[in-house]
Steps between C-alpha positions, in 0.01 A plus 500: 500500500720811519634529145753768412832566330727800560729586207829663576544747218819463301565140619292306246709251304274522193577752227199727509473871434205586730405170661165496314530129422550430871204715580288303256617166637414605854154614394446156346533344843272756665750746633482881451740773592389638833765748600853619411730520800805689388669249274257217580200420289247303707249276326227316695167325453184694563423304816848559652491797736766764437535793746720788382678661794707765327653553155756232582321239718204263484351214692373194311243283676278535808633710789335573831575707809597311814173579676310361203269797464697821438550591129849491358662840538646539153623852573704375798649223295582738213678737740755235607838663456685187380428155363615350833256715697217414261567128525530507877171692532317250281643200691424654842168669440329293227439137407346307215608338181706755308811601317655843550666653193725807527688682219625841609489770234842636603678160460410347163729201566323397827202273547383334821232235546379373836287185543268476797585240773217266411607467139144548375616674182747297293819674394752367249758711320768499235768769473588374157139507381430831673178400676337427838188282471242292675505220243769367268238438229449873466871557426528205260190611309658844454824327401693662779618168622582160350471204739816301563522237777760565772613137556722593795189626673311184412773286657476701819122499493494124480709476821317785677149505350238767562741769623506862385828682493461771233655278234265352239506203263544732200830660404507878523191521720480555875220533760482775760426329832219629725609778737800600286583799281675488165723800420590529134766744394662494158586141412506374857260429781506448876244357745406654835309329779202716597312249717623194687321265740803504726404848622177369652650215703743731681461478885367856528225418249369188671167483675539409866133458571297222327179695506659799337641268234163338438327834470753639252504184288117503484493865413764459226335190344143627517574846357718360221243239393219754503704757302569251226140379491363852471751571225401202292122511569449128413726206584533124509655379829705186471369340817718198582344435838823563684563772760662757271231523235235481771649806668485684166132386467418624850634846411276516193175485705451876500678580171313709242559247222331210328664181644483145372711207615652194330650176622663214313465131584671193353387139421745369758510569878708775659387821340126504572463811711145588400359454853725774633453716195123479540526618860671826386275545199203482739660763722539722190151408374673449165459235235765223505596362157653150529685350207667161466859494398498182295782313340378617163626844606859374524731644233874539494549685172309827519571871434634637832430857615735767361739443787868556435605183683347153552204539734197285427453129563211287385284538818512881479402484136215254556353689794545835323290383205212404729519824698510706184189319376315599820631852481378548142160355584455738792651805329725591796769763488757321722604186678574498873735251654635423849837422340802576717304459826710216632813709468355833620324335797824313584377143452840356615595137525828541688614579853606853401225682694624356828858582413394858421319533836809389691725735306283806536282458809698272721444178699131534597386592150718229355355227725147614420578487128641149535177390668301657216726330249449157659124546494507623141698203368360246745840401636659500847624816663845338514505449126377851433766637736775296336401625154483859622847471651632355177348788309664745737846348472518383143639732232225653276379281217535621141187676368432234233606142462632386165305227322713314246270196466457376143760751374819421319815518710656840488761677715346611825368853470328750716211711384614720213313781676338501844190687613616818681286413807716200556772733637382476862633769741749391764327369808167426326278250671450150348122542471534834327746355257268215413189709444676769298664238283155350448359845428746536213359176363150644482609738225461224242133435586351738243716383214345158481137615497391584146169658611708792626552604136125545436362601841644671806637228729497629853702338781403729790711310751814597307408869486749732665293597811425139586853377450640781713254442786565127501879535488487709820340205682777290661513141372423353844166680519385320188518160684326612822316224681624246249309637202649588164426851372367574852499883465290484188262251659452717806467818290199354310361262763163680515429477123624146413288188545639282783581211261733725304636697792621188685587292197851353492492299176551630143375370169755376246511424131780245549277198433365661186850585376619149569208351306568740214863384492397129488251555223740707287838335575574401139403848375725667755793270414471578133453874570818528702728253317434658160500862606714814514643424845622159379636659183710738708640208708343628819318184602624173651313286250602168656369605839170621340452171315557298814245710687243473223555119472405445866163501660452806719554395861288620789617834635740546209432860399784533243232516230464866612855556371392353169223762480757774576718380210196493272411860600845614389490295181152641414614860554801453278300344216261799493768774478547476123 
C-alpha cells in the first residue's frame, strides 16, 4: 500500500533532457513528486505518508514514538549530525513501517536508504536504472527497467524456496532487507546492518523473571496492535481461531477503530475453525464473516503480486480473493493478521529450549526444562533428556535444508546467497539459532499476499517492539509447564476464552490441499511438463511423471512440493 519511487538524478538510462516523460509516466500510475532531497526526486501516492526531516532526509510510511503517544520530534531528527546518527536514532527511538532516505547536500554522490526491521515498506533498487522503489511495476511503467529472468536465482530458489537474501529473480534488481541500510556512492553500493535479532538474545538482555517477561510482552503486543488500529480506523481481522490471531483480537477490544472479523472454512475436514473464531468475535462484539474456500477457487495460473521473486501458491491466491471480497464489501482500510506469531512466540518443536536452559542456567533449570519438554510433547522424561543432550552435543544444523526433489540432477551447490541472520555469533544457543533462522523466513510472508497492494496489511506480531520483547524471553520460558507459547498464554490469560487459552491443537488446510491436488492432477502435470522450468531443463520430468501416475498415498505430502514448483512456474510466466 506504500507506493513510491526515488529517482537518483543523473543515473537514468533513458535519454531524456528534463525527465518530463518519466514524470508523466509516474503520474499515470498515481504518483506525484513529493519532495526533492538533494539529488533524489521522491514520488509517492497521495495516501503514502512522507515526512520531511531536513533538506536532505525524509521518512516514507508510518512512524511512531516508542511510547506510542509522543509526537515525532522532527527537529531532533533533522539535527542529527551524520547519516549514521540519524539511522541509529530512528532505530532506537521509533518504530513502524517506514523507509528512511538521506541525501546530504554536501555530498552529491552519496545516497543512503534504511528499511525498518519489520519490512513493512517494500524496497527494491537498481543502480543501473537509477531508482529505489516499492514496486517493480512502477519502474517498468516508466521504462526505467526491463524485466529479465535471473535463471541462476531460479535454480537456487527451487532448492531453497521462500528465502529472502537480497537477490531477486530479475537481473539488475536487488531488494534491501529489513533492518539494513543501503549506501550508494558513485557507481558502487555497500550494505550496513542497522538492526539484528542477535542483539536481543544476548545474555545481558534476557529476562530472568517470567512475570516481568509476561508483562513486557503484553505491553508490547497490546500497544502495537492498538497503535495500528487507531492509525487505520477500520480493519478486517483475519481470525483463524488459533492463539496468535486471538491475542491480536483480544488487544483490539479497546481500540478506537471499526473492527470486523473473517474466517475461512473448507468443504473437507481440518480447517474448520469457526467455533474458536466465534468465541473471539463475541469477545470483540464484532461481526464474523465466514466464507467457504471451495474447490472452484483453485487456480494455478494467475497474476501474482508484483513480487520480485516467486512468492504465491494457489492457496494464498484463493484465500486472498475471498478476503479481498469481504474487505471491499465492508470498506475497510486495512487487514490485520496474526502472521508470524508461531515464530515470535517461539512455537518450537525441538529439544532446543532444554538445551538452552542447561547451557545458560545450569542443572536445575535444565532438568525443569526437560520435564516441561516431556509434558509438551507427551513423551517420557528420559526421551526428552536424551534429545536435549543430543541437541547440546551435536554440531549446529545448517539454517536451511536443500530440497532437490523433482529437480534435474545438477552439481551440488550451496545457496548462491545466504540471509545475513544465518551468520550466528560464536557460542549462540541452539534455541536462539532456530528461532532467528525462522524469523528470517517470516520476511517472505507479505510478498505472497496480493491484498497488501491495495490495502494496508498489518502483521502486528512482526512489528519491531513485539519482536524485540519476545526475543528477550529465553526459549525455555516459552515451554513452561509443558505449554507451547507459554509466555504469550500467561500474558493474555485474563482476556482469552478458556477454550482458546488452553487449546493445544491447530487447524490445517492439508486435507483441502490434498483434495485440490487429486482433483487437478492432470492440469498440474500439463502445467509443469510444458512450462518454462521444463524448457530450461530444471525439472526431473521422469520423476514427476512417475509421481503423477501414482495414486496419492496416505501421509504422502509431496504434493506440497508440486505446488511450490507451480508457484515458481506461475511467477516466471507472468514476468513478460
